[in-house]
N, C-alpha and C positions, 0 to 999 in steps of 0.2 A: 615249263613242262619238265617233270622229272622222268628219270629212266629207271625201269626195273631190271635188277640183276638177275642172273640165272637162279640165285637161291631164294629169289622173290622179295628181298630188300629193296628199298628204293634208295637211290643215290642222286645227289644233286649234280647236274651236268658241270656247272661252275666249278664246283670243288674238284670235280674229276680233271677239268681243264687245267685248274691251277697247278695240280700235283703231278701233271703228266708231263714228261720231258718232251721238249720240241721236236726230236726225231721221232719219238713215238706218234705224236700227232700227226706228223708229216706222213708217216707210214700208214696210218688210217686213211689219209687222204688218197694216197697212191693205190690203196688197196681197196677202194670202193667199188671199182669195175669188178674185180675178182669176187668181192662178196655178193654183188647183183648176179653175177654169172652164176654162181653157185646156188642162189635161190631162184633162179630163172626169171629174174626181173629185169625187163629192157634198160639200158643204161645209156645216157647221153651225157658228153661233157659239155657244160655251160660256163662261160666266163665273161666278166665284164670287161677285161682289159685285153686289148689286142697285143700287147707286148708279151703276154703269156703264151702266144702261139708262135711255134717257129717260123720265121720268115727272113729271107735274105735282105730285108729292108730295115731291120732293126736287130739290135742286140738282145740277148736273154735278160729278163729282170735278175737283179742281184738277190741271192737267197742265202741264208745261213752263213753269212761271212765271205761267201765267194766274191772274187774280184775279176774284171776283165783287163788284160794286157792291152794298153793304148795302140791303136792302129791294127788290131787283129781282125781279120774278116769275119763278118758276121756268121757266115756258114760255119766257120771254124768254132766260133764261140758256142754255136748251138750244138754242134758235135761234142765238144767239151761238157756241155751242160747234160747231155743225154749219158756221157760216161760217168759223170758224178752222180747222176740219180740211180744209174745201174749200179754202181760201186756201194752206194749207201743204201740202196732199198732192194735191189733184185734178189740177193740170197735169202733175205728173211720172207719176201713176198712169196717167191717159188717154194720156199720151205713150207708155208701156209698152205699153198696151192697143193703141193704134193700130198700133204697130211690130209687134205679134204678129197683126194682122189682126182685131182684136176691136173692138167697138163701145164708144164711149165711154160712161161713167157719169155722172150727174148729181150724186150726192151719196156722199161717201166714207162717211160713218157709216152711213147706211142700206145701202149696198152690204156693209159689214163686219158689220152686225148681223143682216141678213136680217129676214124679217117674224115668224120664230119662233125666237128664240133660247132657249138651254138654260141655266138656272139651277140652281146647286147649292145645296141646304140650305135656302134662305130661303123665307120665305112666298110662295105662288104669286101671279102677277100676270097679268093678261089677255094671253094670246098668248104666254105663257112657261111651259114646261115646268119644274116643280119636281121635283128628285130628292133623294135622301139625299146624304152626304157621298161624295165621289170617292176612295175608298181602296182600293189594290190590296194584298193580304195579303203581309206580309213577315216571315218566321219563322226569318231568320238568326240563330244562336246568339250569346248573349252572356254572358260570365262574371258571376256575381253580384257586387255590390259594395255599399258603403254608399252612401247617397243623396246625390250632389253636387248642384250646381246647374249647368245647361248654359247656355252662352251662344252663340248662332250667328246670324249676320246673312245666311247664305245668299249671294245674288248681290250684295248691297249692297256698295258700295265705301267702307265706312267706315275710318276712319284708325286706326293703331295705338294711339292712346290709348283706343280702345274695349277693347282687350285690358287695359291698365292698369286702367280703370274697371272691368271685369268681375271680375278676379282680386281688386282691391281690395274690392269689394263683398262677394264670397264671403267674404274673410278678415274683414271687418268683422262677419260673422254666423257667423263659426267653421265655414264650410263649404268642403268642396272644390269646385274649378271644373273643368268640361270647356269648353274653348274650340274651337269650330269654325273651322278655317282660313278656309274659304269662298274667294270671289272676292277679299276682301281681303288673303288670305293672312295672316290673324292669327296670333299666336304667344304664347307663355307670357313673362312678364316676367323669370323667373329659373328656377333649377334645383330649385326647391323641390318636394317630393314632393305638396304639396297642390294642384296645378294640372297639366294636361296639355292639349296641342293635338292635334286629331284632324282625319282628313281625311272621307272618306265613312263615313257611320254608318247603322246600322238604327234610325231614329228611332222605329218602332212598338215595338221591343223596349227601346230605351234610355229613352225617356220614361216608361215605366211604373216605372222604378227610380230616378227623380229626385225630389229635394226640390222642384225648380221648373225651368221652362224660361223663359229670357230670350231673346227673338228679335225679328225685324224687322217681325212682322206679316205675313208672308205668309201666303196662304190654306192651304197644304198644312201648314205648320209649326203655324199655329194650330189646324187640325182634328185633327192627329195628337196635340198635346198635350191637347187637349179630350178626344178619345176615350181617351186614357191615364188621364184623371182626375187630371193633375198640374196644379197651379197655374202660372200663367204671367204673364210680364211681357213686354208688347208694346212695343217702342220703334220706331214706325214711322218709315220714311224718304222715302216717297213714295206718291202716288197712293192706290189702294185700301187700303193698309196703315193708314192712319189710321182707315178705317172698320171694318177688323178689330180694331184696338186699342179703339175705342168699344165694339165688341161684347164683347169680353173684359170690360171693366169694366161693361157693363150686365148681362151674365149672372152676375156676381160671382164668376167664375172666375179672377180675376188682377186685374192692374192695367195701366192704359194710362199708359206713360211718354211724354208728348207731346213732350218735348224730343228732337230728333234728335241731340244730342250729350249723352250721359249722363256723369256723373261717378261716382266711386266711392260718394260720398255719396248722389246721387240714386238710384243703382241700388240701394244698401243700403236706402234708405227704401221703394223700390218692392218690393223682396223682403220686406221685413218685413211689408208689408201683404199680400203675396201668400201667406206663409206663416202667416197668422193661421188658428186652428182652423175659424173659420166659412167661410173661403175654400177651405181644404183639403176640408172637407166638401162645400160647394157644388161643387167641381169634380168630386168623385166622384159627385155626384148628377146633374150634368149628362151626364157620360160614359155613363151607362146610357141616356140619352134619345137618343143619336146613332145615326142610321140609317147603315149602312155599304154599302148596295145602290145608291147613287148612280151608281157607274161603270157598272154593268151596265144600270141603266135608261137612262142616258145614251146608252150604246152601242146598245142595242136601238133607241132612238128614232131615231138617226141612221141606223142600217142599215135601218130600216122604210122609208126614203125619204119620211118626212113633209116634213123640210126639207132640200131640196137647192138647187142653183144656181137 
């Protein structure tokens, strides 16, 4: 989908994302509640990852090069995170609100999260609505094929060496490879018939027919692979992706490849683990336990008006 500018011209969202500094993209995220408030649209904060919500039971996720001092109490770390958000985004956000005739806010994170966020899939917490997985049915047809290994990094800007590592790993295990081009515009390394690069694809149909899924640890990709019952290897690149990779490992449905720069050998070793019979069986077992009504529950909750501006 393209997006129209105020002048009536059409801009490509991907191009805008590619050229926009990370701090500006983050500011858009923190400012969504203010934009909704200005337009009179109800707002609810939804998240896939419990570690993104303040709690004394865990530390904040690392973001933008931030680090945690070992041994620091979680409450102190969350307070420091709030201070960092406010130092980085509060002045510009309040400037925008003032220019729009809106009152200033005191805390960016509290403004973004609201008092009742919505959490997908994970154990419930005080003040948090827990739903099932947020999945919309996708039944576009797909031809039958032998089970290859899928490699996709979505919107992550990984380098071309990831293509070489992916295809090299698949060949090491005598598997065919499907490489998602994604935002990094990955491609195959040669013209051999055992590998192919693709664009948009029906994950819900494709993942059921794969030997394994190698991905960046995104919430949607991880959930779709888990629902398909297909073993997975998560190669997290940033933020909550490391939490999802840990979850894949803890559930026994795949392997967490915690190095952000995989090699053919490291991916082959991770895939070898994920393709073991016990892991394959466990992936099928967990698949049957996943609820798929989460999107509907979340939508009804939002539309009920329980959590608005």
